[in-house]
C-alpha positions in Angstrom: -13.9 14.7 19.6 -10.6 16.2 19.0 -7.8 14.2 17.5 -4.7 14.2 19.5 -2.9 12.2 22.2 -5.9 12.5 24.5 -8.2 10.8 22.0 -6.2 7.5 22.0 -5.3 5.0 24.6 -1.5 4.4 25.0 -1.8 0.9 23.6 -3.6 2.3 20.5 -0.8 4.8 19.9 1.8 2.0 20.3 -0.1 -0.2 17.8 -0.4 2.6 15.3 3.3 3.5 15.6 4.2 -0.2 15.2 2.0 -0.6 12.0 3.4 2.5 10.4 7.0 1.4 11.3 6.6 -1.9 9.5 4.2 -1.0 6.6 7.0 -1.5 4.0 8.7 -4.5 5.6 6.9 -7.4 4.1 9.3 -9.8 5.8 7.9 -8.7 9.2 4.2 -9.3 8.2 4.5 -12.3 5.8 3.5 -14.9 8.3 -0.1 -13.7 7.9 -0.9 -13.6 11.6 -1.3 -9.8 11.8 -4.2 -8.8 9.6 -3.8 -5.1 10.6 -0.3 -5.1 9.3 -1.4 -6.8 6.0 -4.2 -4.3 5.5 -1.8 -1.3 6.1 0.7 -2.9 3.7 -1.9 -3.3 1.0 -3.5 0.1 1.5 -0.1 1.7 1.2 0.7 -0.2 -2.0 -2.7 0.6 -3.5 -2.1 4.3 -2.8 1.1 4.2 -4.7 -0.6 3.0 -7.9 -3.9 4.9 -7.8 -3.4 7.2 -10.8 -6.8 8.7 -10.5 -6.0 10.3 -7.1 -2.2 10.7 -7.3 -0.5 11.6 -10.5 3.2 10.5 -10.7 5.7 13.2 -10.9 8.3 11.1 -12.7 8.9 10.3 -16.4 7.0 7.7 -18.5 10.1 5.4 -18.5 10.5 5.7 -14.7 6.7 5.0 -14.3 7.0 1.9 -16.4 10.0 0.7 -14.3 8.3 1.5 -11.1 5.2 -0.5 -12.2 7.2 -3.5 -13.3 9.1 -3.5 -10.0 5.9 -3.0 -8.1 4.2 -6.0 -9.8 7.2 -8.3 -9.1 7.8 -7.3 -5.5 4.6 -6.0 -4.0 1.7 -7.0 -6.2 2.2 -10.7 -5.6 1.9 -10.2 -1.9 -1.7 -9.0 -1.7 -3.6 -11.6 0.4 -7.0 -10.1 1.2 -9.8 -10.5 -1.3 -10.5 -6.7 -1.4 -6.8 -6.0 -1.7 -6.5 -8.3 -4.7 -9.6 -6.9 -6.3 -8.5 -3.3 -5.9 -4.9 -4.2 -7.0 -6.2 -5.8 -10.3 -8.2 -2.7 -11.1 -5.6 -0.1 -10.1 -2.6 -1.8 -11.7 -4.5 -2.0 -15.1 -5.3 1.7 -14.8 -1.7 2.6 -13.8 -0.3 0.7 -16.8 -2.7 2.4 -19.2 -1.7 5.8 -17.6 2.0 5.0 -18.1 1.4 4.1 -21.7 -0.1 7.6 -22.6 
């Protein structure tokens, strides 16, 4: 099966485009009614702090500022059990990485 427009129904494409367009807009997904949107939000956030897979390209002080801001603004908005579990693990590793 090739990946391309022919592999997806039009409504699937529209849904994917919608989810990508709001993935950083917590205000648009905060009502908790759209689990797909919450999952994309959490996955995107987890990817930002996964230091085992993505090494930051910014300074130690910038990394510390980023993590502080992330914890205040994004970390508190994880709702799924798996998202919370992964967040706890990854934020601890990211903080240790920033302290090196």
